[in-house]
MDTraj code that builds the backbone (N, CA, C; nanometers):
import mdtraj as md
import numpy as np

residues = "UNK UNK UNK UNK UNK UNK UNK UNK UNK UNK UNK UNK UNK UNK UNK UNK UNK UNK UNK UNK UNK UNK UNK UNK UNK UNK UNK UNK UNK UNK UNK UNK UNK UNK UNK UNK UNK UNK UNK UNK UNK UNK UNK UNK UNK UNK UNK UNK UNK UNK UNK UNK UNK UNK UNK UNK UNK UNK UNK UNK UNK UNK UNK UNK UNK UNK UNK UNK UNK UNK UNK UNK UNK".split()
xyz = np.array([
    [0.1475, -2.2647, 3.6005],
    [0.2324, -2.2641, 3.4797],
    [0.1808, -2.1579, 3.3849],
    [0.2759, -2.1017, 3.3085],
    [0.2441, -2.0068, 3.2049],
    [0.2961, -2.0719, 3.0801],
    [0.2062, -2.1063, 2.9871],
    [0.2455, -2.1732, 2.8663],
    [0.2106, -2.0932, 2.7436],
    [0.3044, -2.0888, 2.6449],
    [0.2729, -2.0113, 2.5194],
    [0.3427, -2.0832, 2.4041],
    [0.3018, -2.0459, 2.2827],
    [0.3645, -2.1053, 2.1652],
    [0.5084, -2.0581, 2.1507],
    [0.5924, -2.1454, 2.0932],
    [0.7293, -2.1094, 2.0607],
    [0.7212, -2.0442, 1.9220],
    [0.7805, -1.9249, 1.9130],
    [0.7788, -1.8495, 1.7889],
    [0.9105, -1.8515, 1.7140],
    [0.9004, -1.8532, 1.5825],
    [1.0191, -1.8435, 1.4927],
    [1.0015, -1.7295, 1.4014],
    [1.1110, -1.6695, 1.3570],
    [1.1061, -1.5588, 1.2628],
    [1.1062, -1.6166, 1.1197],
    [1.0031, -1.5875, 1.0457],
    [0.9904, -1.6303, 0.9049],
    [1.0205, -1.5146, 0.8164],
    [1.1423, -1.5169, 0.7623],
    [1.1915, -1.4033, 0.6818],
    [1.1109, -1.3855, 0.5530],
    [1.0754, -1.2651, 0.5235],
    [1.0061, -1.2364, 0.3958],
    [0.8586, -1.2621, 0.3966],
    [0.7988, -1.3055, 0.5049],
    [0.6578, -1.3357, 0.5100],
    [0.5691, -1.2171, 0.5576],
    [0.6307, -1.1210, 0.6148],
    [0.5574, -1.0083, 0.6669],
    [0.5269, -0.9033, 0.5631],
    [0.4641, -0.7945, 0.6061],
    [0.4352, -0.6843, 0.5136],
    [0.5633, -0.6276, 0.4534],
    [0.5636, -0.5993, 0.3279],
    [0.6736, -0.5382, 0.2579],
    [0.8032, -0.6261, 0.2674],
    [0.7849, -0.7555, 0.2797],
    [0.8973, -0.8477, 0.2801],
    [0.9743, -0.8571, 0.4116],
    [0.9157, -0.8023, 0.5199],
    [0.9782, -0.8073, 0.6476],
    [0.9607, -0.9458, 0.7092],
    [1.0275, -0.9718, 0.8206],
    [1.0140, -1.1011, 0.8892],
    [0.8788, -1.0967, 0.9704],
    [0.8277, -1.2183, 0.9939],
    [0.7017, -1.2354, 1.0651],
    [0.7209, -1.3493, 1.1654],
    [0.6802, -1.3250, 1.2878],
    [0.6916, -1.4272, 1.3950],
    [0.5764, -1.5255, 1.3801],
    [0.6064, -1.6557, 1.3693],
    [0.5049, -1.7576, 1.3519],
    [0.5328, -1.8708, 1.4478],
    [0.4289, -1.9423, 1.4882],
    [0.4386, -2.0570, 1.5800],
    [0.4975, -2.1781, 1.5027],
    [0.5831, -2.2551, 1.5689],
    [0.6318, -2.3764, 1.4991],
    [0.5548, -2.4982, 1.5516],
    [0.4549, -2.4732, 1.6365],
    [0.3691, -2.5838, 1.6847],
    [0.4070, -2.6390, 1.8179],
    [0.5284, -2.6002, 1.8680],
    [0.5701, -2.6452, 1.9992],
    [0.5330, -2.5369, 2.1044],
    [0.5403, -2.5790, 2.2325],
    [0.5070, -2.4841, 2.3398],
    [0.6211, -2.4772, 2.4399],
    [0.6366, -2.3593, 2.4959],
    [0.7372, -2.3355, 2.5949],
    [0.6698, -2.2608, 2.7077],
    [0.7359, -2.2449, 2.8197],
    [0.6671, -2.1699, 2.9270],
    [0.7463, -2.1644, 3.0565],
    [0.6791, -2.1278, 3.1629],
    [0.7363, -2.1080, 3.2960],
    [0.6584, -2.1886, 3.3948],
    [0.7292, -2.2742, 3.4688],
    [0.6656, -2.3544, 3.5784],
    [0.7006, -2.2976, 3.7106],
    [0.6068, -2.2910, 3.8005],
    [0.6306, -2.2368, 3.9368],
    [0.6726, -2.3511, 4.0282],
    [0.7978, -2.3515, 4.0693],
    [0.8547, -2.4501, 4.1566],
    [0.9349, -2.3843, 4.2671],
    [0.9190, -2.4300, 4.3894],
    [0.9972, -2.3800, 4.5045],
    [0.9920, -2.2287, 4.5172],
    [0.8778, -2.1686, 4.4853],
    [0.8628, -2.0247, 4.5053],
    [0.9191, -1.9417, 4.3920],
    [0.9589, -2.0032, 4.2837],
    [1.0165, -1.9251, 4.1676],
    [0.9623, -1.9845, 4.0383],
    [0.9564, -1.8978, 3.9369],
    [0.9192, -1.9460, 3.8026],
    [1.0482, -1.9959, 3.7337],
    [1.0412, -2.1157, 3.6766],
    [1.1578, -2.1693, 3.6081],
    [1.1153, -2.1924, 3.4602],
    [1.2016, -2.1400, 3.3685],
    [1.1789, -2.1547, 3.2268],
    [1.1948, -2.2995, 3.1803],
    [1.1019, -2.3422, 3.0992],
    [1.1090, -2.4775, 3.0426],
    [1.0904, -2.4635, 2.8880],
    [1.1966, -2.5114, 2.8157],
    [1.1974, -2.4896, 2.6683],
    [1.0855, -2.5728, 2.6041],
    [1.0622, -2.6936, 2.6448],
    [0.9550, -2.7762, 2.5898],
    [0.8619, -2.8182, 2.7020],
    [0.7382, -2.7760, 2.6935],
    [0.6396, -2.8044, 2.8001],
    [0.5882, -2.9509, 2.7903],
    [0.5763, -2.9997, 2.6723],
    [0.5172, -3.1319, 2.6545],
    [0.6105, -3.2193, 2.5739],
    [0.6248, -3.3415, 2.6114],
    [0.7127, -3.4322, 2.5332],
    [0.6382, -3.5252, 2.4378],
    [0.5160, -3.4902, 2.4041],
    [0.4347, -3.5670, 2.3168],
    [0.4466, -3.5093, 2.1735],
    [0.4835, -3.5981, 2.0812],
    [0.4988, -3.5546, 1.9395],
    [0.3902, -3.6262, 1.8595],
    [0.3002, -3.5554, 1.7991],
    [0.1916, -3.6062, 1.7201],
    [0.2311, -3.5966, 1.5756],
    [0.2357, -3.7078, 1.5052],
    [0.2757, -3.7042, 1.3664],
    [0.1559, -3.7161, 1.2682],
    [0.0403, -3.7541, 1.3205],
    [-0.0780, -3.7633, 1.2366],
    [-0.1942, -3.6971, 1.3126],
    [-0.2955, -3.6444, 1.2400],
    [-0.4112, -3.5893, 1.3059],
    [-0.4854, -3.7009, 1.3816],
    [-0.5484, -3.6694, 1.4931],
    [-0.6182, -3.7710, 1.5688],
    [-0.7577, -3.8081, 1.5141],
    [-0.7568, -3.8801, 1.4059],
    [-0.8793, -3.9242, 1.3454],
    [-0.9273, -4.0597, 1.3979],
    [-1.0529, -4.0837, 1.4077],
    [-1.1016, -4.2209, 1.4359],
    [-1.0966, -4.2936, 1.3041],
    [-1.1018, -4.4271, 1.3125],
    [-1.0971, -4.5095, 1.1931],
    [-1.2129, -4.4743, 1.0982],
    [-1.3277, -4.4447, 1.1567],
    [-1.4479, -4.4107, 1.0740],
    [-1.4172, -4.2802, 0.9926],
    [-1.3580, -4.1829, 1.0587],
    [-1.3307, -4.0565, 0.9916],
    [-1.2182, -4.0718, 0.8918],
    [-1.1157, -4.1537, 0.9218],
    [-1.0011, -4.1658, 0.8338],
    [-1.0448, -4.2325, 0.7006],
    [-1.1361, -4.3307, 0.7096],
    [-1.1724, -4.4080, 0.5908],
    [-1.2905, -4.3457, 0.5132],
    [-1.3451, -4.2386, 0.5644],
    [-1.4608, -4.1753, 0.5002],
    [-1.4283, -4.1100, 0.3681],
    [-1.5088, -4.1283, 0.2684],
    [-1.4883, -4.0647, 0.1377],
    [-1.5665, -3.9319, 0.1382],
    [-1.4979, -3.8262, 0.1184],
    [-1.5557, -3.6918, 0.1158],
    [-1.6218, -3.6652, -0.0157],
    [-1.7565, -3.6398, -0.0155],
    [-1.8254, -3.6089, -0.1325],
    [-1.8747, -3.4626, -0.1336],
    [-1.8335, -3.3854, -0.0256],
    [-1.8778, -3.2451, -0.0167],
    [-1.7524, -3.1651, 0.0221],
    [-1.7568, -3.0340, -0.0185],
    [-1.6482, -2.9441, 0.0183],
    [-1.6639, -2.8992, 0.1632],
    [-1.5785, -2.8067, 0.2083],
    [-1.5839, -2.7691, 0.3505],
    [-1.7095, -2.6895, 0.3844],
    [-1.7822, -2.6390, 0.2823],
    [-1.9027, -2.5661, 0.3060],
    [-2.0265, -2.6516, 0.2943],
    [-2.0086, -2.7847, 0.2678],
    [-2.1205, -2.8774, 0.2600],
    [-2.1828, -2.8895, 0.1233],
    [-2.1199, -2.8236, 0.0239],
    [-2.1727, -2.8307, -0.1153],
    [-2.1133, -2.9559, -0.1845],
    [-2.1856, -3.0140, -0.2783],
    [-2.1340, -3.1334, -0.3460],
    [-2.0018, -3.0966, -0.4205],
    [-1.9065, -3.1846, -0.4136],
    [-1.7782, -3.1525, -0.4808],
    [-1.7964, -3.1612, -0.6330],
    [-1.7256, -3.0777, -0.7036],
    [-1.7259, -3.0786, -0.8478],
    [-1.6231, -3.1812, -0.8966],
    [-1.6531, -3.2507, -1.0028],
    [-1.5590, -3.3502, -1.0540],
    [-1.4776, -3.2979, -1.1665],
])
top = md.Topology()
chain = top.add_chain()
for i, resn in enumerate(residues, 1):
    res = top.add_residue(resn, chain, resSeq=i)
    for name in ("N", "CA", "C"):
        top.add_atom(name, md.element.get_by_symbol(name[0]), res)
traj = md.Trajectory(xyz[None], top)
């Protein structure tokens, strides 16, 4: 299988206001079946609506920023 991100054109996001190709989070690709590659618009049928946190991580109170420094109040 050859799998890659599905890209969309985002108008005005590129240099000088041009369009920019960005991933929408889905994947498409080509599957090898019966001696030929066949295009498949959606490679996976799993839709994740929340980040995969454990209960411990979800309920944790963050007291530091992403660099490990104490958060300012």
